[in-house]
C-alpha positions in Angstrom: 31.0 -23.8 40.5 29.4 -24.5 43.9 26.1 -23.0 44.8 25.0 -21.7 48.3 23.8 -25.2 49.3 27.1 -26.7 48.5 26.0 -28.3 45.2 27.5 -27.7 41.8 25.8 -26.1 38.9 27.1 -25.8 35.3 26.8 -22.4 33.7 25.3 -23.5 30.3 23.1 -26.1 32.0 21.7 -23.5 34.4 20.9 -21.2 31.6 19.1 -23.9 29.6 15.7 -23.7 31.5 15.7 -19.9 31.1 16.3 -20.3 27.3 13.6 -22.8 27.1 11.2 -20.5 28.9 12.1 -17.6 26.6 11.5 -19.8 23.5 8.2 -21.0 24.8 7.1 -17.4 25.6 8.1 -16.2 22.1 6.3 -19.2 20.5 3.2 -18.5 22.5 3.3 -14.8 21.5 3.7 -15.7 17.9 0.8 -18.1 18.0 -1.5 -15.5 19.6 -0.5 -12.9 17.0 -1.1 -15.4 14.2 -4.5 -16.2 15.6 -5.4 -12.5 15.6 -3.9 -11.7 12.2 -6.3 -10.9 9.4 -5.8 -11.0 5.6 -7.9 -9.3 2.9 -7.6 -8.4 -0.8 -9.3 -5.6 -2.8 -9.8 -5.6 -6.5 -11.0 -2.3 -8.1 -10.7 0.4 -10.8 -8.4 3.4 -10.4 -8.6 6.9 -11.8 -5.3 8.9 -11.9 -5.2 12.6 -12.4 -3.0 14.4 -14.9 0.7 13.4 -14.6 2.1 16.3 -16.7 0.6 19.5 -18.0 2.5 21.7 -20.5 1.3 24.8 -22.2 4.6 26.4 -23.3 4.0 25.7 -27.0 0.7 24.0 -27.3 -1.4 22.7 -24.3 -1.0 19.0 -23.7 -1.5 16.6 -20.9 0.0 13.2 -20.0 -2.4 11.0 -18.3 -2.8 7.3 -17.3 -5.9 5.4 -18.5 -8.4 3.9 -16.0 -6.5 1.1 -14.4 -7.2 -2.2 -12.6 -5.8 -2.1 -9.1 -5.1 -4.9 -6.6 -4.4 -4.4 -2.9 -3.4 -7.1 -0.4 -3.3 -6.4 3.3 -2.2 -8.1 6.5 -3.8 -6.8 9.7 -2.2 -7.0 13.1 -3.8 -6.3 16.5 -3.1 -3.2 18.5 -4.4 -1.9 21.8 -7.7 -0.1 21.7 -9.9 0.1 18.6 -7.0 0.3 16.2 -5.4 -2.3 13.9 -2.0 -2.1 12.2 -2.0 -3.0 8.5 0.7 -3.7 6.1 -0.4 -3.1 2.5 1.0 -3.8 -1.0 -0.8 -2.2 -4.0 -0.2 -2.8 -7.7 -1.9 -1.3 -10.8 -1.1 -1.0 -14.5 -2.4 1.2 -17.3 -1.4 2.8 -20.6 0.0 6.3 -20.4 -1.1 8.7 -23.2 -0.4 12.2 -24.5 -3.6 14.3 -24.9 -3.3 17.3 -27.1 -5.6 20.3 -26.9 -7.3 19.4 -30.2 -8.4 16.1 -28.9 -5.7 14.0 -30.5 -4.2 11.3 -28.2 -1.1 9.2 -28.7 0.1 6.3 -26.6 3.5 6.7 -24.8 4.0 3.5 -22.9 2.5 1.2 -20.3 3.4 1.8 -16.7 3.0 -0.3 -13.5 2.8 1.2 -10.1 3.8 -0.6 -6.9 2.9 0.9 -3.5 3.9 -0.4 -0.1 2.5 1.3 3.0 1.7 1.0 6.7 -1.8 2.0 7.9 -4.0 2.3 11.0 -7.5 1.0 10.6 -10.5 1.3 13.0 -14.2 0.5 13.0 -16.3 3.7 12.7 -19.7 2.0 12.7 -20.8 -1.6 12.9 -20.8 -1.7 9.0 -18.1 0.9 8.3 -14.3 1.0 8.7 -11.7 3.6 7.8 -7.9 3.6 7.5 -5.1 6.1 6.8 -1.8 5.0 5.4 1.7 6.4 4.5 4.2 4.7 2.3 6.3 4.6 -0.8 5.2 4.4 -4.5 7.3 3.4 -7.5 6.5 3.7 -11.2 7.8 1.0 -13.6 7.4 2.0 -17.2 7.5 -0.7 -19.9 9.8 1.4 -22.1 12.2 4.3 -21.6 10.3 6.8 -23.7 8.6 10.2 -23.4 8.4 11.3 -19.8 10.1 8.1 -18.8 13.0 8.3 -21.3 15.5 8.7 -18.4 13.7 6.3 -16.1 11.0 7.0 -13.5 13.2 8.3 -10.6 13.1 7.0 -7.1 10.5 5.9 -4.6 7.9 8.6 -4.1 6.3 9.2 -0.7 2.5 9.0 -0.6 -0.5 9.1 1.7 -3.9 7.5 1.4 -7.3 7.3 3.0 -9.9 4.6 2.5 -13.3 3.6 3.8 -14.9 0.1 3.7 -18.7 -0.4 3.9 -19.9 -3.9 4.7 -23.7 -4.0 5.1 -25.0 -7.3 6.5 -25.9 -8.8 3.1 -22.2 -8.4 2.0 -20.6 -9.1 5.4 -22.1 -12.6 5.4 -20.2 -13.2 2.2 -16.9 -11.8 3.5 -17.3 -8.8 1.2 -17.1 -5.0 1.5 -17.3 -2.0 -0.8 -14.1 0.1 -0.6 -13.4 3.6 -1.9 -10.1 5.3 -1.3 -7.8 8.0 -2.5 -4.1 8.8 -2.3 -1.8 11.7 -3.1 1.8 11.8 -4.4 4.1 14.2 -6.3 5.2 13.2 -9.8 8.4 14.4 -11.5 10.7 12.2 -13.6 14.4 12.8 -14.6 13.3 13.4 -18.2 11.0 16.2 -17.1 13.7 17.8 -15.0 16.0 17.7 -18.1 13.2 19.4 -20.1 13.0 22.3 -17.6 10.3 21.2 -15.2 11.4 22.3 -11.8 8.3 21.7 -9.8 6.7 18.2 -9.2 3.0 17.9 -9.9 0.6 16.8 -7.2 -1.2 13.7 -8.5 -4.2 12.1 -6.9 -5.7 8.6 -7.5 -9.2 7.5 -6.7 -9.9 3.8 -6.4 -13.3 2.0 -6.0 -13.5 -1.7 -5.6 -14.6 -4.8 -3.7 -12.8 -6.2 -0.7 -12.7 -9.9 0.2 -11.8 -11.0 3.7 -9.6 -14.0 3.3 -9.2 -14.3 7.1 -11.0 -12.1 9.5 -9.7 -10.9 12.9 -11.5 -12.6 15.8 
């Protein structure tokens, strides 16, 4: 095909420089994002409120024991004071039946896995806060008791957390973190037993955060 100056340009060849420019721009953007990406992990202990309460015959509760919890997060830059975070959270504990007379009986062990998206911002020079929404899934070790028909689907949840990093901890890439989240709990076995309303469950976690890579 002839151009305005009488020369000849080939379609694919003419498009090659544009493609190269686009690739270089994308690579430059990826490099800048990678340079501003942060990584941190938090190890803590988690308290979970009562999963099931039943008083039709005799009062009883089903509760999870105090659990170790591990959270890993990737932070990405946003405009203004905010940072976007992608979080994965896992914990495990025994689940027990607690009768009114004080008798307890183990049911099974359960793992929880939560994946969420959060917004984080600095509130003070030593304090940060974040709010997150995501999905939570229970993984029981055995199909028994409240999990006899499985655990059901992914449960929506929301969470808030605050990290305090006074200077003595900040120099060591550490921070103290406390957070809480809410979700509703109802398994297929509970529905089959006549439970029609899911129960609001809250979890409180306290731990230590380690900054693997800080944002510049």
